[in-house]
N, C-alpha and C positions, 0 to 999 in steps of 0.2 A: 365284402365288395363288389358291390353287382355291375359288369360288363355292361358295356352301350351298343348295343345295336350295330350303330359308323361302329363302332371298333371292329367287333366281329365282320363283319362288313369285309370290309380294311383289310384284315386280317386275308381271309379268305381270297380278295379278290389279286393279293401283292403274290401268294402261295401258284394261285394258279398261273398269272404269270412268269414268274420262273422256273415253275412243271413244265411250260410252252416253249420258255425261252428254253433249255437245256435241251428238248423231246427237237427242236430247230435246231440247236449247233450238231448233233450228235444225227442227227439224219444228214444235215452237209458232210457233216465229217463223216460220214461211210460214202455216198458217195462222190468226192473227191479222193479217198480214198483207193473205191474201187475202178473209177474213170483213169484216176492216177497211173496205175498195175495196168491196165488192160493193151494191147499190144491190135493196132488195125492189124487186117486180117491179109492173110497174103498177099493178095491177088487183086489187095482193091487201090487203086490209083488216086492220091491225093496229086493237088494244083502244086500245093509247100508244105512243109515243114518250117512253122514258124516255131525258133529261141526263143520264148523271151527269158526278157532280159536281167540280171542280176550282178552282185556287187562286182567287183573289177578292181584289180590294187592296182596300178600306173600301167596296164598293159597287161594286165596279169587275171586271165579269170579266177573269180574267189571258186571254192568250189564244189558252192552248188549252181556256178554255171557252168565250170566246167563238166559235169554228170550232166547236166545239158545234151552241150553240149555232143560231148563222147553220143550220148544216146541219139541225137541229131545228128551223127556224122554214119551213126552205127547205119540207122534207117535210109539215108540216101547212096550210104554204100550195095544197101541188097535193090537200091533202083527205086525207093517209095516212093518219090517225087522228082520234079523236074525242078526246083526250088526249094531254095533256104533261105527263109526270110530273118533276118534278125533284128533285136526291136529293143533298144533305152538308149535313154539319152546319157547325161554324167550328170555331178552336181557340181557344185560352187566349187572352181577350186581345182579341180581332176583336169587332166589332158586329156584324156580318153573316151570316148564313150564306151558304152555295155554292147551296141552293134557294131560298135565299129572291133573291138578289143574279140569279139563273135566273130563277125566274120575275119578277121586277120587267125585267129583258131582254125578254122577252117579251110580256110585256103592254102594252108602251110601243111594240112593234113592232107592235101590233095582235092578238094572241091574247087569247080573254077570260078572266076570271080566272077566271072557273067553272068552264073546263077547265084548271085546271094545278093539277096537283095536287100536294102536299110530301115528299116524307121528312129531315128535318132531324138527322137523329137518329148516320149513316152517316158513320163514321170509316176505313174504307178500302173499297178497289170488292167485295173478298168481303161485307163488313157491306153494304155498301148494294144491296149483292145479294138477299143473303138477308131482312132489312128490306122491299124492295121487293115482293119475292116474295109476303112477307105479310100489306104494305099492298094491293097488288092484288086481293089472296083478301076483305079487306072493303071496297073503295074502288069500284075499274075495275067489278068482275064484277057484284057488286051495282048498280050506276051503270048497268052496261051498255044498262039500259032505259032507260035516261031521255033 
């Protein structure tokens, strides 16, 4: 049985799409791992440490959120920043926001409440990043001299 040229072309295009998607996934994965495991330079001054929200359970951080908070607290204690910004809203039925849970956790461990900034409206990483940008423009950079 003879194959039609059209069928062969579709197969080649489909294979090319799969290869490109796999390459893209691998490149992004490597970048995320590399950046996620890097440490800022010791003499680097930053305005704020941002703790992206993750699940919380009735005011208690999930394992992932606690890991993020522990890392932020260690950086704070090293004098890495003047502010810690916490992000994350709440799902329907939740009593606490992710940001509120994070702020309470940090305050309980010695971070002054006056140095914790909140972003409690974000529901996704992209949304939180976009909101943080506007939030920092209003808050951190205008308070930079305080």
